[in-house]
N, C-alpha and C positions, 0 to 999 in steps of 0.2 A: 434443466443444473442440475438435479437428483442421480442423472447416467453417466453427467461428465465428475463425482464422485463414488462411483463407483456403487450406487444404490436405487431402486427400483419405484417405483409409483404404482396403486391397485386403487381402483374405483368398484367399490359396489353403491346398490341400490336395488331398494322393494319393489320402483317406480315411481311411479308420478304422483309427487300431494305425498310422497314416503322420507322421502332429503335421503340420502349421499353421504355412505362413510371413502374416510380419504386416506390408503397408508402409503408413509410412505418410510422407507427401511434405507440406512447410510450407514457402509461397513463400520466399528469399531473402526481406529485410529490405533496398530498395533505399537507396543510400551515403550521401545524405544524413536518412534518415526517423532515425534516433537520437537526429544530434544536433539533430533534430524535437525528438522528444521531449521530450531534458536540458532545450532550451531554452524550453519551452512551460511546465514547473514551478512559476517569477515575472515573470511578466510585465517588473521594472522590474526595471535593473542591481544585480546582488546586488551586498550587502556584498562586505568579504576573508570568503573562507573563513577558518577557524578551522582547527588542526588535533586538534582533535579535535570528537568526537559529542559531544549533552547524556548529559547522564547520567542519569537516566530516563525508561525511555518506554514506553511503555503500546499494547498491541499490540492490537486489540479485532476479530477474523474467527471467524464462523462454525463454516467449515473446519476445522478446528480442529487439521490436519495443515499445510494455510497456514500459521494459526498461530504454532504450534507448531515451524516452520522457519523464516518466521521472526526470534520473537525469539529462539531461537539463531542467526545468523546478528547478527545485533544486539547479542548479548555478544559475539561474538567482536571486534565492532570497538568494544568496551571500553564499551558499554553495562548498566546494567541495568535488566531488561526483568522486568514481568508480560502477564501476556495473561491477554484476559477473552471467551469465545467471545458475547457479548449486551449487550447497551442495558446493563439494570439489570445486572447481574452487572459494567464497568463504570464506573461512577457509584459503585458499593459502594470500588470499587480504588480509583478516583482520590483519594477524600478519606482514605485514609490514607499511600498510596503516594507521593502529590502530582505526577505525575510533567510534566516536563518540556516533554515531546508524544505525541501521540495517534495513533497509527497508525491510520484507523477507514477499515473495512470502508462500505463506503455501503448495497447489500443484505443487513443484518442483520434475521433473525426480534425476536418482538416489537417492535423498534426502531428505527428503519432511520437512515443515521449520519446523515441530516442534523437530526433532533430530536437524537441523542448529543450530537453535534455544539454547540445551542446550547443542550440543557443544563448543557454544557461552562464550555463560552462563557460562559451565569452564575453558574456556582456557582465560577468557577475568572477571574476577572478577574486580579483583583488578584493575580492572580500568573504572568500572559502566560503561559497555557499556550499551544504553537504548536499548530494542528492541516493530518494529512495526509489528504487521501480517500485512497484505497489500494484500487482502483476495479476493476474491468472495463469500466465504460461509460467513453470514452474521448470521444466525440464535443466538440466544439466548445459544443455546446448544456452536456450533463455536465458541464462544468468550469468556466460561466462562474453553472451550478446551484452549486455546489460551493462555486463562489466568495460568490454572496450568503447561502450557509449557515453564510460566517465562517470558512471550509478555508482555511488559509496556501499551504495548492499543494494540486495532482492528481497523484496521478500513477496509472497503469495498470500492471494488472498483465499476463501475471510483469513482477515489477519486477526494472529494471534494478541487483543492488546495488553498482554503481561511481555509477550513479544516486539512491541517497538518500542512502548516503553522501556525498555530494558537498550535500543535498539540508541533510542532518540538519549540516553543520557549517556553511552558510550561515545556517541554520537560532537557532543559537547565538550564531551572528559578533553577530545583529538582535537 
């Protein structure tokens, strides 16, 4: 994971029973890059933000810890959340929970996030569900593929919660 972010890990020990020292180095984010990521969430001019986030948010990620932490963070923002760890579970949950927004990991088992997005759009088009790709894939081609799959926005992990909150407010206002 560290290497994927351009970092390194070093380990040193004086020997058995003497403990270990782990050094993790990650590059600093260039000054303007955080703004670029936030700006790339939506290509069109953003509608005015509301003061509130959507009420019901479905979180779908096969990484249980990441999904649960994201759900708890959203609840602190005032959202009601439910969590699914795969596509079929998410589809069943959406029938009764009726989310306003679904945050979908792309690399899901059984059914990837693109297929899940398509099925959610088909089944819940009349309710205007908003879909956000939440993924480790952040290249321009990945963003284009999520747009073509019907996602309203594309966020790259690890998430910046301020960016997510701002996006949710914009989605609620539109």
